[in-house]
FINUPA-270794 format. One record per residue (C-alpha): x, y, z; residue in one letter. Coordinates in steps of 0.001 Angstrom, whole numbers, plus 500000, padded with zeros to 6 digits. Each point is the difference from the previous one (the first is absolute). Layout:
BEGIN
XYZA;...
//
This chain:
BEGIN
683333555604142317M;501982499536496756T;499186497220497144T;503000497992501333A;498789499864503669E;496619498936499079T;499157496450501361P;499270497190497372A;496445499352499683R;498799496858502018R;497858497766498040Y;497343497329501325G;498322497108498550F;497086502077498830A;502328502026497860D;501234496955497901L;497226499989497349P;500802503741499189A;503778498965499792L;499240497191497771M;497712502197497871G;503106502003498985L;501227496688497976M;498319500379496765T;502065497798497827G;498899497193497953D;499811496291501075E;499376500720503495K;498758496560501281H;497693501942502325G;498398496881501596P;503270498793500644A;501297503095501801A;496914500785502183T;499774496364501304S;503460500494501640T;499338503614501227L;498725499327503684D;502489497306500627A;502969502203498512L;498785503012502055W;500044497800503431V;503210498828499403L;501646503300499226Y;498102501682502529D;499956497614503213R;502333497139499102V;503302500419498212L;502810501661501456D;501202501755497123V;499809503728499016G;501613502486497292P;502735500814502552G;500728496181501101T;499705498302496427F;503968499556499872G;500220498544503223R;500738496392500452Q;498028499577502687D;496675501220498234R;496942497864499324D;500003498848496190R;496611500251498083F;500131498149496630L;496952500574497669L;499764496755497927S;496487500907498677K;501461502101497280G;497218500806498328H;497942503097500751G;502948501895502031P;497616503174500309M;499029499252503657A;503647499167500666Y;501112503608498457Y;497362501825501991A;500905498585503233V;503606500419499575L;498914503731499077A;497947500207503175A;502931498764502012K;502631502428498500G;502080497647498035F;499278501854497004L;498271503361498883S;496688499905499137P;500661502546497255D;501302497007498090V;496741497904499901L;498578501479496910P;502831498936497873S;499077496346500717F;500490497728497081G;501558502873497867A;503081499148497756Y;502346502000502275D;498443499342503442S;501524498049502802P;496567498681500779L;499442497052497463G;497250497453499836H;502251497827502245H;502250501436502882P;503737500570499222D;502125499851503146R;502604502188498012L;497518502694499364L;497549500212502758V;500988500789503702P;498849497313502693G;499939497183497136V;501838496882501140E;499465498086496686I;499065500475496459S;496970497791499685S;497606499203497125G;500762496297499100S;497605497942502530L;501317497491502327G;503274501863500669H;499140501881503198G;499841497212502451L;503309498171498931P;501901503400500321L;498222500528503479A;501347496500501221V;503707501388498752G;499833503089501646S;498650498520503207A;502969497190499706L;502588502748499253G;499075502029503091L;500072496873501939R;503723499256498766A;500709503622500866Q;498822499406503759G;497384502626499481L;496897498563501691D;498036503155500462G;499013500994496405P;496875498453498613A;499410499056496378V;496645500466498504W;498721499156496690V;496805500727498400L;498703497543497433L;496837499371498029G;497957496830500184D;500305499050496449A;503913500018500371E;499590496700501529F;499571498739496582D;503704500038499901E;501954497253501372G;502835502182501338S;497640501315502598N;499281496448501192H;503859499107500097E;500622503260502095A;497179499436502244M;501359496462500938A;503529500710500534F;499055503368502361A;497823497580501998G;502824497465500429A;502510502554500682A;497729501391502773C;500458503777498602L;498151501705502686E;501085503427498634R;498043499473496871L;496599500965499464H;497431499894497210A;496855501770498908V;498004498469497367V;497059501769498338I;497483497563499245D;497376501453497581N;499013496597498400S;502123500237497032S;502266497133500131A;499466497252497647T;500332497086502223H;498951501702503192G;496986499425502290W;498970501796503273R;502091499065502847G;502610498204497852G;502683502687500211I;500196499941504009A;499788496229499853A;503027499535497616R;502245502409502026F;498907498180503143E;500760496648498766A;503757501250499229E;500149500971503502G;498969503857499840W;497929501932502421S;496726501261498080A;497492502285500805V;497053501048497485T;498200503106500249V;498060502522498285D;502061501885497886G;498457503513500410R;499449499834503776D;503161501851501235H;499925498927503700E;499656496043498756A;503032500545497657L;502105501728502819Y;499028497169502500A;500880497304497332A;503198501794499160C;501302500283503597T;498863496735501264A;502783497790501667P;501492497127498040H;503014498689501804P;502162497982498187G;497893500149496574R;499603502210497188P;496593501855499732H;497379500724497353V;497090502025500209V;497362499245497031V;497988503311499473A;496683498997498586R;498636502708497566V;497066499695497850E;500556500631496249P;498162503253498798K;
//
């Protein structure tokens, strides 16, 4: 078998720490990255209908990373799923690397939005869901991953209220709750979403089966949020 015929390596969840370990640049925001690792893997491995070969299609699912701090887990999952080569991971954070401390949609294959400023992801996801609806594309789902501290930003509450009133059924959010919000309290995130007409489920953010069940729970006529509780380390 020639090199060109060698099949691409298949990566599993157990390979992600090693892939993350290749990224040795400064300002890694390690805890912010590792808190998202399980949810990102479940989404890309079992939930999202998107891959390197379908990323340009209009009927693909969209994933928006609002929690732009600590993108190491995101880059590792994208590499594991074939969006980018693992060979580029060691360049993370370097001056001429495409892998910056915040993902750039113009530089990193598979990235839908350039993120970093907290509070932008959910409003952008609302706009994406509205745009798909306007085009008559009812199949693609829009997913956005946020951190609990992002709810210190009023833009998220405005987007949350609008999405519920507009019955954006194809809009989904995953909130990583590691008790880092200034104004948060246990149970408060799900209650806030529910008050605005969302379907909400709270699960252990390290339990892959619970995450999958929550992500795929039916929610007719309503947007849906999965609050993934992750104990801070």
